[in-house]
C-alpha positions, 0 to 999 in steps of 0.5 A: 475513465473512472474516478480514481484512475491513475493517469499517465500524461505525455507533455505536448505543445498547446498547439496540438491540444484539440477538442476531444483530447483528455488533458491534465492541467495544474488546477491550483494555478501552478501554486499547488500540486492539484492536478486535474484530468478533464476532456477538452470541449473547446479551444480558444485563443486570446489577442496574443495567441495564448490558448485556453481550453474549455474542459469538462469532467470526463463523467460529468455533463457540464463544462468546468466554470472557466477554461484553463490557460495553456500555461497550466497544461501538464500534458495530454493523457497517454494512458490510464489504469482504472481504479489504481488511484483508489487502491493506492489511496486506500493502501496509504490510509491503511498502511499505519494500521497495517504497521500497528498490526504487524508490530502487535503481531511481533510482540505477541509472538515474542510474549508467547515465546517467552511464556512458553520457553523453558528455562535452561536451568529447568531443562538441565534439572529435567534432563538430570532427573530422567537420567537418574530415573533410568539408573534407578529403573536399571538397578531395580531390574537388575535386583529383580534378576538377582532376586526373582521371588521379591 
């Protein structure tokens, strides 16, 4: 399982965890949301029957410094999606830049629209001028037809 995978765990009783299982534990001791998914390389129990799991990083060669107690067990890995966690982290980190970029593009589009938009009064004047020009041309053509030698 590559680093940066999204892991889905299934809650199971501590008594079902065996060597070779990939488990997720609350590595913050239950006081934080620091979760760790490692492979079980050893299982032991104290005098009261409380189970402890010696774990090792799935891609590591050495065991974790101390075992995790069953109280910290979140569950056994049901399945994982490689690299999805890395993609999600990048998206979350870049989201603010994407939002700023979108705001900039919207502002730019608005500015361009304002810059090139015609004033309604100006459009009316241009339309009136075109009509006047057509009237003058028509009058000139009529005059030319009346006086063909001019």
